C-alpha positions as CSV (number, residue, x, y, z in Angstrom):
1,D,-1.5,98.6,-2.4
2,N,-2.4,102.1,-3.6
3,I,-3.8,104.6,-1.6
4,P,-5.2,107.5,-3.2
5,Y,-4.7,110.0,-0.2
6,P,-1.9,110.3,1.8
7,C,-1.5,108.8,5.1
8,A,-0.2,109.9,8.3
9,I,0.2,106.1,9.7
10,D,0.3,103.1,7.0
11,I,0.5,99.4,8.5
12,A,2.1,98.6,5.4
13,A,5.3,100.3,6.9
14,L,4.9,97.2,9.4
15,I,3.8,94.5,7.9
16,T,2.1,94.2,4.0
17,L,-0.9,91.9,2.9
18,Q,1.6,90.3,0.4
19,D,3.9,89.2,2.9
20,A,1.3,87.9,5.2
21,M,0.0,85.8,2.5
22,D,3.3,84.7,1.3
23,A,4.5,83.7,4.4
24,H,1.5,81.7,5.7
25,G,0.0,80.4,2.7
26,L,-2.9,82.9,3.5
27,G,-5.5,84.2,1.1
28,P,-6.6,87.9,1.0
29,N,-9.2,87.4,4.1
30,G,-7.0,85.3,5.9
31,G,-3.8,87.7,5.5
32,T,-6.0,90.5,6.1
33,L,-6.9,89.2,9.5
34,Y,-3.6,87.9,10.2
35,C,-2.3,91.6,9.4
36,T,-4.8,93.0,11.7
37,E,-3.4,90.4,14.7
38,Y,0.1,91.3,13.9
39,L,-0.7,95.1,14.4
40,E,-2.5,94.3,17.9
41,A,0.2,92.3,19.0
42,N,2.7,95.0,17.6
43,F,0.5,97.8,19.5
44,D,3.2,100.2,20.7
45,W,4.2,100.3,16.9
46,L,1.2,102.2,16.6
47,E,0.6,103.8,19.6
48,A,4.5,105.7,18.6
49,H,3.1,106.8,15.7
50,L,-0.4,108.0,17.2
51,A,1.7,110.1,19.6
52,D,3.6,111.8,16.8
53,L,0.3,113.2,15.6
54,G,0.0,115.1,18.3
55,A,-2.9,115.0,20.9
56,D,-5.1,117.1,18.8
57,A,-4.8,115.1,15.8
58,Y,-8.0,113.5,14.5
59,V,-7.5,109.8,13.5
60,L,-9.4,107.7,10.7
61,F,-9.0,104.1,10.5
62,D,-9.6,102.9,6.8
63,I,-10.1,99.4,6.9
64,P,-10.0,97.0,3.7
65,R,-11.7,94.3,2.9
66,Q,-15.2,92.7,3.9
67,V,-16.8,94.6,6.7
68,E,-17.1,91.0,8.7
69,L,-13.6,91.3,8.8
70,S,-13.1,93.8,10.9
71,T,-16.9,93.7,12.8
72,N,-16.7,90.0,13.9
73,H,-13.2,89.5,15.0
74,E,-11.7,91.1,18.0
75,S,-8.5,92.1,16.9
76,L,-9.5,95.4,15.4
77,K,-12.1,96.0,18.7
78,H,-8.9,95.9,21.0
79,I,-6.8,98.2,18.7
80,V,-9.2,101.1,18.4
């Protein structure tokens, strides 16, 4: 919710963890997985924002929560 540095692209503009948890009765980990799957399903949104950064942009994905949520799940691998 409070990122201590500026972000060029923030998934919260597409979906928030709180919205996912509220809409689907999920906890933080399930909500995080849902948001990752939602980003994968809406990859065109991310692709458009990445294109706006230009070809020489350096991109860092800051992934919240436990590492297992991103290493043991296919959506993040597909996105990257």
